[in-house]
C-alpha positions in Angstrom: -4.6 13.1 -17.4 -2.5 15.2 -15.1 0.8 13.6 -14.2 2.3 13.3 -10.7 5.5 15.2 -10.1 8.7 13.3 -9.8 10.4 12.8 -6.4 13.0 15.5 -7.0 15.5 13.9 -4.6 17.0 10.5 -4.1 15.0 8.0 -2.1 16.2 6.6 1.1 15.8 3.2 2.9 14.9 0.1 0.9 14.3 2.1 -2.3 17.8 3.5 -2.2 19.2 0.0 -2.1 17.8 -0.9 -5.4 20.2 -1.9 -8.2 21.2 0.8 -10.6 18.7 1.5 -13.4 18.6 -1.3 -15.8 19.4 -3.9 -13.1 17.3 -7.0 -12.7 16.4 -6.9 -9.0 13.1 -5.6 -7.6 13.2 -3.7 -4.3 11.7 -5.6 -1.3 9.4 -8.6 -1.3 7.1 -8.9 -4.4 3.6 -7.7 -3.6 0.8 -10.0 -4.6 -2.5 -8.1 -4.8 -5.8 -7.9 -6.6 -5.1 -5.0 -8.9 -7.0 -5.2 -12.1 -5.5 -2.2 -13.8 -4.2 -3.2 -17.2 -6.1 -6.5 -17.2 -9.2 -5.4 -19.1 -7.1 -4.1 -22.0 -5.0 -7.3 -22.0 -8.0 -9.6 -21.7 -9.6 -7.9 -24.7 -6.6 -8.9 -26.8 -6.6 -12.5 -25.7 -7.5 -14.5 -28.8 -6.7 -18.0 -27.6 -8.7 -19.9 -24.9 -7.2 -19.3 -21.5 -5.9 -22.5 -20.0 -5.0 -22.7 -16.3 -1.3 -22.6 -17.0 -1.7 -19.7 -19.4 -3.6 -17.7 -16.9 -0.9 -18.3 -14.3 1.7 -17.1 -16.8 -0.3 -14.0 -17.5 -0.8 -13.3 -13.8 2.9 -13.8 -13.1 4.0 -11.5 -15.9 1.4 -8.8 -14.8 2.7 -9.0 -11.2 6.4 -8.9 -12.4 5.7 -5.7 -14.3 4.1 -4.1 -11.2 6.9 -5.2 -8.9 9.5 -3.8 -11.3 7.6 -0.6 -11.7 7.3 -0.2 -7.9 11.1 -0.5 -7.5 11.7 2.1 -10.2 8.9 4.6 -9.3 9.9 4.5 -5.6 13.4 5.4 -6.5 13.1 7.8 -9.5 9.5 8.9 -9.4 7.0 8.8 -12.3 8.8 11.2 -14.6 12.2 9.8 -13.8 11.2 6.3 -14.9 10.8 5.1 -18.5 8.7 2.4 -20.0 11.9 0.8 -21.3 13.4 0.6 -17.8 10.2 -1.0 -16.4 10.2 -3.6 -19.2 13.9 -4.4 -18.8 13.6 -4.8 -15.1 10.6 -7.0 -15.4 12.3 -9.1 -18.0 9.7 -8.4 -20.7 9.8 -6.5 -24.0 8.3 -3.0 -24.3 5.7 -4.5 -26.7 4.8 -7.1 -24.2 4.4 -4.5 -21.4 1.9 -2.6 -23.6 0.0 -5.9 -23.9 -0.9 -5.5 -20.2 -0.9 -1.7 -19.7 -1.9 1.1 -22.0 0.8 3.6 -20.8 3.3 4.3 -18.1 0.7 6.2 -16.1 -1.5 3.1 -16.3 1.3 1.0 -14.8 1.7 3.7 -12.0 -1.9 3.6 -11.1 -1.8 -0.2 -11.2 1.1 -0.2 -8.6 -0.8 2.2 -6.3 -4.1 0.5 -6.7 -2.6 -2.9 -5.8 -1.0 -1.3 -2.8 -4.2 0.3 -1.7 -6.1 -3.0 -2.0 -3.5 -4.7 0.3 -3.5 -1.9 2.8 -7.3 -2.0 3.1 -7.5 -5.7 3.8 -7.2 -5.4 7.6 -10.0 -2.8 7.6 -12.3 -5.2 5.8 -12.1 -7.5 8.8 -14.0 -5.0 11.0 -17.4 -6.7 11.5 -20.4 -6.0 13.8 -20.0 -9.3 15.7 -16.2 -9.1 16.2 -14.4 -7.9 19.3 -13.4 -4.3 18.4 -10.4 -4.2 20.8 -8.9 -7.4 19.4 -9.8 -6.3 15.8 -8.1 -3.0 16.1 -5.1 -4.6 17.8 -4.7 -7.0 14.9 -5.2 -4.2 12.4 -2.3 -2.3 13.9 -0.1 -5.4 13.9 -0.8 -6.2 10.3 -0.3 -2.7 9.1 3.0 -2.4 11.0 4.3 -5.6 9.4 3.2 -4.4 6.0 5.1 -1.1 6.5 8.1 -3.1 7.4 7.9 -5.5 4.4 7.1 -2.8 1.8 8.5 0.6 3.0 9.2 1.8 -0.5 5.6 1.1 -1.5 4.4 3.1 1.5 6.6 6.1 0.6 5.4 6.0 -3.0 1.8 6.1 -1.9 2.6 8.9 0.6 4.2 10.9 -2.3 1.1 10.5 -4.4 -1.1 11.8 -1.5 1.1 14.8 -0.8 0.8 15.8 -4.4 -3.0 15.7 -4.3 -3.5 12.2 -5.6 -3.6 13.4 -9.3 -3.6 9.8 -10.7 -5.3 7.9 -7.9 -8.1 10.3 -6.9 -10.7 8.2 -8.8 -9.7 5.1 -6.8 -9.9 7.1 -3.5 -13.3 8.5 -4.4 -14.8 5.1 -5.3 -13.4 1.9 -3.8 -11.7 3.5 -0.8 -14.7 5.7 0.1 -17.1 2.8 -0.3 -15.1 0.6 2.1 -14.7 3.4 4.7 -18.4 4.3 4.4 -19.3 0.6 5.1 -17.1 0.5 8.2 -18.4 3.8 9.8 -21.7 2.2 10.9 -19.8 -0.8 12.3 -17.6 1.4 14.5 -20.7 3.5 15.5 -22.4 0.3 16.5 -19.5 -0.8 18.6 -19.6 2.6 20.4 -23.4 2.4 20.9 -23.1 -1.1 22.3 -20.5 0.1 24.9 -17.7 -1.9 23.3 -15.6 1.2 22.5 -15.3 4.7 24.1 -17.0 7.4 22.1 -14.9 8.1 19.0 -15.5 9.5 15.5 -15.1 6.6 13.1 -13.4 8.6 10.4 -10.8 10.1 12.8 -10.1 6.7 14.3 -9.4 5.3 10.8 -7.2 8.3 10.0 -5.2 7.8 13.2 -4.7 4.1 12.5 -3.4 4.8 9.0 -1.2 7.6 10.1 0.5 5.9 13.1 1.2 2.6 11.3 2.5 4.1 8.1 4.7 6.7 9.9 7.4 4.1 10.5 7.9 3.6 6.8 7.2 7.1 5.5 9.4 8.8 8.1 12.1 6.1 8.4 14.9 8.7 8.0 13.6 10.8 10.9 13.3 7.7 13.1 16.8 6.6 12.2 18.2 10.1 13.0 16.6 10.0 16.4 17.0 6.4 17.4 19.6 4.9 15.1 17.2 2.1 14.3 14.1 1.3 12.3 12.0 -1.3 10.6 15.0 -3.5 9.8 15.3 -4.3 13.5 13.0 -7.0 14.8 13.1 -5.8 18.4 12.2 -2.2 17.3 9.3 -3.4 15.2 7.9 -5.4 18.1 8.4 -2.5 20.5 6.8 0.0 18.1 3.8 -2.3 17.5 3.2 -2.8 21.2 3.4 0.9 21.9 1.1 1.9 19.1 -1.4 -0.7 20.2 -1.2 0.5 23.8 -1.6 4.2 22.9 -4.6 3.6 20.6 -6.4 0.9 22.6 -6.0 2.6 26.0 -7.8 5.6 24.4 -10.6 3.3 23.1 -11.4 1.2 26.1 -14.6 1.9 27.9 -13.9 3.0 31.5 -16.4 2.5 34.3 -17.0 5.8 36.1 -17.5 6.3 39.8 
């Protein structure tokens, strides 16, 4: 499997505020998602019956490893992070880490897969019988809040995409494509019903992703221009309102004549 390149330069923002390598803290708020990477291998080695408490402990340890890995990968990149550092930051032994994940690359894919799953949750809410304007307004709000809560995760995902998604392409070509393909007819139906101005569904989705993730991925640029960013409540509210206005004003159906 081809490995992603390391970041090559120090990270900025939340990732740069992580404790030095070997510290116990995890950058940002722990992300709780549905990633199943690493679980099949671990489950196959489970010899004892899984009680409710034991399952909770397994899930907690699995999440702790992913949170620790996110903090380290977002600061040092894939090649700049070691398995030993991930295990130490997660508070587990290296042997225990390999109980859940087959390799460092497996952990890396697990981090990005969980992030992708959480990012896609607002898109899953697009339904034929829902109000598209309100649905898209809420999509923007949730994605902006996620960018604020997990900027280091957003930048790590961006880095993977810029490098050609060498470790996540399979996920993009399967689960991501399946979800987007299922939402294209929904957006087309909204347009056909006169609920949205004519728009290509794929380009609408791309625009929503790009605008909402920009505030995390290009935080340094925003700070250089405005001396503020996602740490400022008022800025987040203002940015969200403006993105909503720009997008939704272009999507509203206008009566001609």
